[in-house]
matplotlib code that plots the C-alpha trace (Angstrom):
import matplotlib.pyplot as plt

x = [69.9, 68.9, 65.3, 62.9, 62.1, 58.9, 58.7, 55.5, 53.2, 53.9, 51.2, 52.2, 50.0, 51.0, 48.4, 49.7, 51.1, 49.5, 47.6, 45.3, 42.9, 41.6, 42.5, 39.6, 40.1, 40.0, 36.8, 33.8, 36.2, 35.2, 37.9, 38.2, 39.5, 42.4, 44.9, 48.6, 48.2, 45.8, 47.2, 47.3, 45.6, 42.3, 41.9, 41.2, 40.2, 38.9, 38.5, 35.3, 32.2, 30.7, 33.7, 34.6, 33.2, 34.1, 33.5, 35.7, 38.5, 40.8, 44.0, 42.7, 39.3, 40.0, 38.2, 36.1, 33.2, 33.2, 36.1, 34.8, 31.3, 32.6, 34.0, 31.2, 29.4, 25.7, 23.9, 21.7, 18.4, 20.0, 22.6, 19.9, 18.4, 21.6, 22.1, 24.9, 24.1, 25.5, 26.7, 28.5, 27.5, 24.9, 26.2, 24.2, 22.6, 24.6, 21.6, 18.9, 16.1, 12.9, 14.6, 15.9, 12.6, 10.4, 12.8, 12.7, 8.9, 8.8, 11.1, 8.9, 5.9, 7.6, 8.5, 5.0, 3.4, 3.8, 1.4, -1.4, -5.1, -6.5, -9.3, -8.2, -10.4, -11.1, -14.4, -16.8, -16.9, -20.3, -21.0, -21.0, -20.3, -17.3, -17.7, -15.0, -14.7, -12.9, -16.2, -17.1, -13.8, -14.3, -17.9, -17.6, -20.4, -20.6, -23.3, -21.4, -20.9, -22.3, -25.7, -26.0, -24.9, -26.5, -25.5, -28.0, -26.4, -23.3, -21.7, -18.8, -16.6, -13.3, -10.3, -8.5, -5.2, -2.1, -0.6, 2.8, 3.4, 3.5, 6.9, 8.5, 11.7, 14.6, 16.6, 13.7, 12.4, 9.8, 9.5, 6.4, 4.4, 2.5, -1.2, -3.3, -6.5, -8.7, -9.5, -12.7, -12.7, -16.3, -17.6, -20.7, -23.2, -22.2, -22.6, -25.7, -26.3, -26.3, -28.6, -31.0, -30.8, -31.3, -34.4, -35.7, -35.1, -32.8, -30.8, -30.4, -26.6, -24.4, -20.6, -17.8, -15.3, -12.4, -14.3, -15.7, -12.3, -10.8, -13.2, -12.7, -8.9, -8.9, -7.0, -3.9, -3.8, -1.1, -1.7, -4.6, -7.6, -11.2, -14.6, -18.0, -21.2, -24.4, -27.8, -30.7, -34.0, -33.5, -30.5, -26.7, -24.1, -20.3, -18.4, -14.9, -14.1, -13.3, -9.7, -9.2, -6.3, -7.9, -7.6, -3.8, -1.9, 0.5, 4.0, 5.7, 3.0, 3.6, 7.3, 9.6, 11.4, 8.7, 8.8, 9.9, 7.0, 8.9, 6.6, 9.6, 11.5, 10.9, 11.1, 8.7, 5.2, 3.3, 5.6, 5.7, 1.9, 1.6, 4.3, 2.6, -0.8, 0.5, 2.4, -0.8, -2.8, -0.2, 0.4, -3.4, -3.7, -0.5, -1.0, -4.3, -4.9, -5.5, -8.1, -9.2, -12.6, -14.1, -16.4, -19.4, -21.8, -25.4, -25.0, -22.4, -19.8, -21.9, -19.0, -18.5, -19.6, -20.5, -19.2, -15.7, -12.9, -10.8, -10.6, -11.7, -9.6, -10.8, -13.0, -16.2, -18.4, -20.5, -23.2, -23.6, -25.9, -25.4, -27.8, -26.2, -29.0, -32.1, -35.0, -38.7, -39.6, -36.6, -33.8, -30.5, -29.0, -25.8, -25.0, -21.3, -19.8, -17.0, -14.4, -12.8, -9.8, -9.8, -10.7, -8.7, -9.5, -8.5, -9.4, -12.2, -13.7, -13.8, -12.3, -12.5, -9.2, -8.1, -4.8, -2.4, 1.3, 3.9, 6.7, 10.3, 11.8, 14.8, 16.9, 19.0, 16.2, 15.7, 17.1, 14.3, 16.6, 18.6, 15.8, 12.7, 13.5, 14.8, 13.0, 9.7, 7.8, 10.2, 9.8, 6.0, 6.1, 8.5, 6.2, 3.1, 4.7, 5.6, 2.3, -0.1, -2.9, -2.7, -2.4, -5.3, -7.5, -6.6, -7.6, -10.8, -11.8, -11.2, -13.3, -16.1, -16.1, -16.0, -12.7, -11.3, -7.6, -5.4, -2.6, 0.4, 3.2, 6.6, 7.7, 11.0, 12.6, 15.1, 17.4, 17.2, 16.9, 14.3, 10.7, 9.2, 10.5, 10.0, 10.5, 8.4, 10.5, 7.8, 4.2, 2.5, -1.1, -2.9, -6.4, -8.1, -9.3, -6.0, -4.1, -6.5, -5.7, -2.0, -2.1, -4.4, -7.4, -10.7, -13.7, -16.1, -14.2, -14.2, -17.9, -18.4, -16.7, -18.8, -22.0, -21.1, -20.4, -23.5, -25.7, -24.2, -24.6, -28.2, -29.2, -27.9, -30.0, -30.1, -27.1, -23.5, -20.8, -17.0, -15.1, -11.4, -8.8, -6.8, -3.1, -1.7, -4.2, -6.2, -9.4, -12.0, -13.4, -16.9, -17.9, -21.1, -20.5, -22.6, -24.4, -22.5, -19.1, -16.2, -18.3, -17.1, -13.6, -12.3, -9.0, -6.5, -7.7, -11.3, -10.2, -8.5, -11.5, -13.8, -11.7, -11.8, -15.6, -16.0, -13.6, -15.6, -18.9, -17.7, -19.2, -17.5, -19.9, -17.4, -14.8, -14.7, -11.8, -10.1]
y = [-23.7, -20.2, -19.1, -18.3, -14.6, -13.5, -10.1, -8.4, -6.8, -3.2, -0.8, 2.2, 5.2, 7.8, 10.4, 10.5, 8.4, 5.5, 2.5, 2.9, 0.1, -1.5, -5.1, -7.5, -8.2, -4.4, -3.6, -2.1, -1.0, 2.6, 5.1, 8.5, 11.3, 13.0, 15.7, 15.8, 18.2, 15.9, 14.0, 10.3, 9.8, 10.7, 7.2, 5.9, 9.1, 8.2, 11.9, 12.3, 13.9, 10.5, 9.6, 12.9, 14.6, 18.0, 17.9, 20.1, 20.5, 17.6, 18.1, 15.9, 17.3, 20.1, 20.1, 17.1, 16.5, 13.9, 11.7, 11.3, 10.5, 7.5, 5.9, 6.8, 4.0, 3.3, 0.8, -1.8, -3.1, -5.8, -3.4, -0.8, -3.1, -3.2, -0.6, 0.0, 0.0, 2.9, 1.1, 4.1, 5.0, 7.7, 10.8, 11.5, 14.9, 16.9, 19.0, 16.3, 17.9, 16.7, 14.1, 12.1, 12.3, 11.2, 8.5, 7.0, 7.2, 5.4, 2.6, 2.2, 1.9, -0.7, -2.7, -2.6, -3.6, -7.3, -7.6, -10.1, -9.7, -11.1, -13.1, -14.9, -15.9, -15.4, -13.5, -13.4, -9.9, -8.2, -4.7, -2.4, 1.2, 2.8, 5.3, 7.7, 8.8, 12.0, 13.9, 12.5, 13.8, 17.2, 17.4, 16.1, 15.2, 17.8, 16.2, 13.5, 15.3, 14.6, 16.0, 13.2, 10.3, 8.3, 5.4, 2.6, -0.1, -0.1, -3.3, -4.6, -3.1, -1.2, -1.1, 2.0, 3.1, 2.8, 6.3, 5.0, 4.0, 7.7, 7.9, 5.1, 6.2, 4.6, 4.5, 2.9, 0.7, -2.0, -5.4, -6.1, -8.9, -11.5, -11.4, -14.5, -12.7, -13.7, -11.2, -11.5, -10.6, -11.2, -10.1, -8.0, -10.8, -13.0, -10.2, -11.1, -7.4, -6.4, -9.2, -8.0, -4.4, -5.5, -7.4, -4.3, -2.2, 0.2, 0.9, -0.3, -0.6, -2.4, -2.6, -2.8, 0.0, -2.1, -2.6, 0.9, 2.6, 0.3, 1.8, 5.3, 5.2, 3.2, 6.0, 5.5, 1.7, 0.0, -3.7, -5.5, -6.5, -7.6, -7.1, -8.8, -6.8, -8.7, -7.3, -8.9, -7.3, -3.5, -4.0, -4.0, -5.8, -5.3, -8.4, -10.0, -13.4, -16.2, -16.4, -12.7, -10.9, -7.5, -7.8, -8.0, -4.7, -3.7, -2.5, 0.1, -0.2, 3.3, 3.4, 4.4, 1.0, -1.7, -4.6, -7.9, -10.3, -13.3, -15.6, -17.2, -14.1, -12.4, -9.1, -10.1, -8.7, -11.6, -12.1, -8.3, -8.2, -11.0, -9.3, -5.9, -7.4, -9.3, -6.2, -4.1, -6.8, -7.2, -3.4, -2.6, -5.0, -4.4, -0.7, -1.3, -1.7, -5.4, -6.2, -2.7, -1.1, -1.5, 0.9, -1.2, -0.3, -1.1, -4.7, -7.4, -8.3, -9.9, -12.3, -13.7, -17.3, -18.4, -21.9, -20.7, -20.4, -17.9, -14.3, -11.8, -8.7, -5.3, -4.0, -2.1, -1.9, 1.1, 0.5, 3.9, 5.1, 7.8, 9.0, 8.8, 10.1, 12.1, 10.6, 10.9, 7.6, 5.5, 7.2, 5.4, 4.9, 3.0, 1.2, 0.7, -1.4, 0.7, -0.5, 1.2, -0.1, 1.7, 4.7, 7.3, 9.9, 13.4, 16.5, 14.8, 13.4, 9.9, 9.8, 7.0, 5.7, 4.0, 2.3, 1.5, 0.7, 1.5, -1.0, -0.8, -3.8, -2.3, 0.2, 1.1, 3.2, 5.3, 4.3, 5.0, 4.4, 7.5, 9.7, 8.9, 11.3, 14.3, 13.9, 12.2, 14.4, 13.5, 9.8, 10.0, 11.9, 9.3, 6.4, 8.2, 8.6, 5.0, 3.7, 6.3, 3.8, 2.1, 5.4, 6.9, 3.9, 4.1, 7.8, 7.3, 4.4, 6.6, 9.4, 6.9, 5.5, 8.9, 8.3, 11.3, 10.2, 8.0, 6.4, 5.5, 3.2, 2.9, -0.8, -2.1, -5.5, -6.5, -7.6, -7.1, -10.9, -11.5, -10.9, -12.5, -10.4, -6.6, -3.6, -0.5, 2.7, 5.3, 6.4, 9.4, 10.8, 12.8, 13.9, 12.2, 15.5, 17.2, 14.1, 13.8, 17.4, 16.7, 13.7, 15.4, 13.1, 14.6, 12.7, 14.6, 13.1, 9.7, 9.7, 10.9, 7.8, 5.5, 7.2, 6.9, 3.2, 2.6, 4.4, 2.3, -1.0, -0.4, 0.0, -3.5, -6.6, -8.8, -11.1, -11.2, -9.0, -9.0, -5.7, -6.1, -3.4, -3.7, -4.4, -2.5, 0.3, 2.7, 0.8, -0.9, -3.8, -5.2, -8.7, -10.7, -14.0, -17.0, -16.8, -19.8, -18.4, -18.7, -20.8, -24.4, -24.3, -27.8, -29.3, -27.6, -29.5, -28.5, -24.9, -24.9, -26.5, -24.0, -21.1, -22.3, -22.7, -19.2, -17.8, -19.4, -18.0, -14.4, -11.7, -8.4, -5.4, -2.7, -0.7, 2.3, 4.7, 5.9]
z = [-61.0, -62.1, -61.1, -63.9, -64.3, -66.1, -67.7, -66.6, -69.1, -69.5, -70.8, -72.9, -72.3, -74.9, -73.6, -70.0, -67.2, -65.4, -66.8, -69.7, -68.7, -65.4, -64.6, -64.3, -60.5, -59.8, -61.6, -59.7, -56.8, -55.7, -56.7, -55.2, -57.4, -56.0, -56.7, -56.3, -53.4, -51.4, -48.5, -48.7, -45.3, -46.8, -48.1, -44.6, -42.9, -39.4, -38.6, -40.6, -39.2, -38.3, -36.1, -34.7, -31.6, -33.1, -36.9, -39.1, -36.6, -37.6, -39.6, -42.4, -42.7, -45.1, -48.4, -47.9, -50.3, -53.0, -51.8, -48.3, -49.5, -51.5, -48.4, -46.1, -44.1, -44.7, -42.4, -44.0, -42.5, -40.3, -38.8, -38.0, -35.5, -33.5, -30.8, -28.4, -24.7, -22.6, -19.5, -18.1, -14.5, -14.2, -12.5, -9.3, -9.1, -6.5, -5.5, -5.6, -7.5, -9.2, -11.3, -8.4, -6.4, -9.3, -10.4, -6.9, -6.9, -10.2, -8.9, -5.9, -8.1, -10.2, -7.1, -5.7, -9.0, -8.3, -5.5, -5.6, -4.8, -1.6, -3.3, -6.4, -9.3, -13.0, -13.0, -15.9, -17.2, -17.2, -18.3, -15.4, -14.8, -13.3, -10.5, -9.3, -5.7, -6.7, -6.7, -3.3, -1.9, -3.5, -2.1, 1.4, 3.8, 6.5, 8.6, 10.5, 13.8, 17.3, 16.4, 13.8, 15.9, 18.7, 20.9, 20.4, 22.6, 24.9, 26.0, 28.0, 30.8, 30.9, 33.2, 34.2, 32.7, 34.9, 34.9, 36.0, 32.4, 31.5, 33.3, 31.3, 29.6, 27.8, 31.0, 32.8, 30.0, 30.8, 29.4, 27.4, 29.0, 27.0, 27.9, 28.4, 27.8, 24.8, 22.0, 20.0, 16.3, 15.2, 11.8, 11.4, 10.4, 13.4, 16.0, 18.1, 18.9, 15.2, 14.4, 17.1, 15.8, 12.2, 13.3, 15.0, 11.8, 13.7, 10.5, 6.9, 6.9, 9.4, 9.8, 12.3, 12.9, 11.5, 8.2, 7.9, 8.5, 5.9, 3.4, 4.8, 4.4, 1.2, -0.6, 1.6, 1.4, -0.7, 0.0, -1.5, 0.6, 0.1, 1.9, 1.6, 1.1, 1.5, 0.4, 2.3, 1.7, 2.1, 4.4, 3.7, 5.8, 5.5, 6.5, 6.1, 4.9, 7.3, 6.1, 5.8, 7.4, 7.8, 11.6, 11.3, 11.5, 8.7, 9.2, 6.9, 4.3, 2.9, 3.5, 0.6, 0.8, 0.6, 3.0, 1.5, 0.9, 2.3, 4.5, 6.2, 7.1, 10.4, 8.7, 5.9, 5.5, 7.1, 10.1, 10.8, 10.7, 13.3, 15.5, 15.4, 16.1, 19.1, 20.4, 20.3, 22.1, 24.8, 25.3, 25.5, 28.4, 30.2, 30.8, 32.6, 36.3, 37.1, 39.7, 40.1, 39.7, 36.2, 34.4, 33.3, 30.5, 30.0, 28.7, 29.3, 26.7, 23.8, 23.0, 26.5, 27.2, 30.7, 30.1, 29.0, 31.6, 29.5, 30.5, 27.9, 27.2, 28.6, 25.9, 25.5, 22.4, 21.4, 18.7, 17.2, 14.6, 11.9, 9.2, 5.8, 3.7, 4.5, 2.6, 3.6, 2.1, 3.0, 5.1, 5.2, 8.6, 9.5, 12.8, 13.5, 16.3, 17.8, 20.3, 23.3, 25.3, 28.7, 30.8, 32.6, 35.2, 34.0, 35.9, 37.7, 34.5, 33.1, 29.7, 27.2, 25.7, 22.5, 23.3, 20.4, 20.0, 17.3, 17.0, 15.9, 14.1, 12.4, 14.4, 11.4, 9.9, 13.1, 16.5, 19.0, 22.0, 20.9, 19.6, 21.6, 24.4, 22.5, 19.2, 20.0, 17.5, 14.7, 15.6, 15.4, 12.1, 10.7, 11.8, 10.6, 7.1, 6.9, 8.3, 7.0, 6.4, 9.8, 11.8, 9.8, 10.6, 14.3, 14.3, 12.4, 14.7, 17.8, 16.3, 15.5, 19.0, 20.7, 22.4, 24.3, 24.1, 22.1, 24.1, 21.9, 23.1, 21.5, 21.6, 20.3, 20.0, 22.6, 19.8, 16.0, 15.5, 18.3, 17.3, 20.3, 23.2, 23.3, 25.6, 26.1, 25.6, 26.3, 25.8, 24.3, 24.5, 21.8, 21.1, 18.1, 16.5, 16.8, 15.6, 12.6, 11.7, 12.1, 9.7, 7.3, 7.9, 7.0, 8.4, 6.1, 3.1, 4.7, 5.3, 1.7, 0.4, 2.6, 1.6, -2.1, -1.8, 0.2, -2.3, -5.1, -3.3, -2.2, -5.9, -6.7, -6.5, -3.4, -3.1, -2.0, -3.5, -3.1, -3.1, -3.9, -3.6, -6.8, -5.9, -8.8, -9.6, -7.6, -8.1, -5.9, -8.0, -7.3, -8.1, -7.7, -6.0, -5.0, -1.6, -0.2, -1.3, 1.3, 3.7, 2.9, 4.3, 5.0, 3.9, 1.6, -1.4, -0.6, -0.3, -3.6, -5.3, -3.6, -4.7, -8.3, -8.1, -6.7, -9.3, -12.1, -10.8, -10.0, -12.2, -12.5, -12.0, -12.6, -10.6, -8.4, -9.1, -5.9]

ax = plt.figure().add_subplot(projection="3d")
ax.plot(x, y, z, "-o")
ax.set_aspect("equal")
plt.show()
């Protein structure tokens, strides 16, 4: 059967060649004018300027103009919101430079921006001024020296330092013994000597060296903390909360790589703080001569109880007074309880010691067993950089107490996964003033910060105030809290209810820029 064949419609164009009309299904289709000499590839020219790395160099990019503009791509509103992501690896700078250093600092700041404050709550905002401590650091207080200080009361007794520990090396390492002596960590308001001095109007401001050095070295602190300031009459008391962890030592607080905040990990912030605190307590008692002659001060240890069978750690307390402000009508004096750990005979003189220990928990960062003998200065510089706030507070406390020497011990774990057993790799001695100069710690600036805060708090009404170091900003926030805040501490449910009650009654009085 023959197939049908339809004759197509032919259009006659007497004026030229090609069709004389446009079919219906081809209407409104863009048409580019062309010449016989133009190349056919121009209809789909992917070598246009928009698609070429080097415009004008392609073999099909001669002429250009009207024809290319017809077929050009124009994005609409929806397509403008779509962006390609460049997932190519960033080329590392071969020579380091400013970009790498500042990018690492920004990453560190982003990682540290998730810290939480020590005292939680939703305070009621109240109009209060902001004070900056920049001016206080630029105009330091030059009158804090020995001529401005005086020992009001001295208590306790000290044991002598065992000089054989100065000969400890890596080859003759010594195990760190766990002490059974008790350590007292009494806040300012609970100190019986400070209560007696406050009743005798010996000063208007009272604090302990641990709390005062926290305020002095606030600029170098990274973690959040909080202090209590109580105004009673014309007096001011600096205290810590009952559940505060200010007595715990930090580890690698200012290190470039922040410590993980994992409560269950032995290398987390909380477990490392407990380990470092225990190491310091054990080391401060192990290096003393047991059963030898003790240096006794004017009064016995104020925290010893005659009924208790436990042995107190070797510790002496100096209650020292400084004058913060000269005022004929109402001068401002501060009494600080300072601590000393031991004594040592040097060139026929009895010198007071502050005994501290640096601990190593990760040998991958810097192996002390390999470097402690030949590069002890580099090890100390590295630890000072990573623990700037802790070392600064140690040095400031030694200067406040009038210590002649600081004994530093280098303690490391027996194994990387054993945070209970440690060994002593060596010791080092340094003078507080020289060490303060080495770590760039200026006591005149530190006292300027304290005096500025005291002047501000003494102008406030009587009551209790909470000072919180902001975890994310360089601010010291001040809140007014109830007088019975942080006192009722029973079960966990009661603690949570008490925290909510305190948070609802907190009133923000402003912030101090650090």
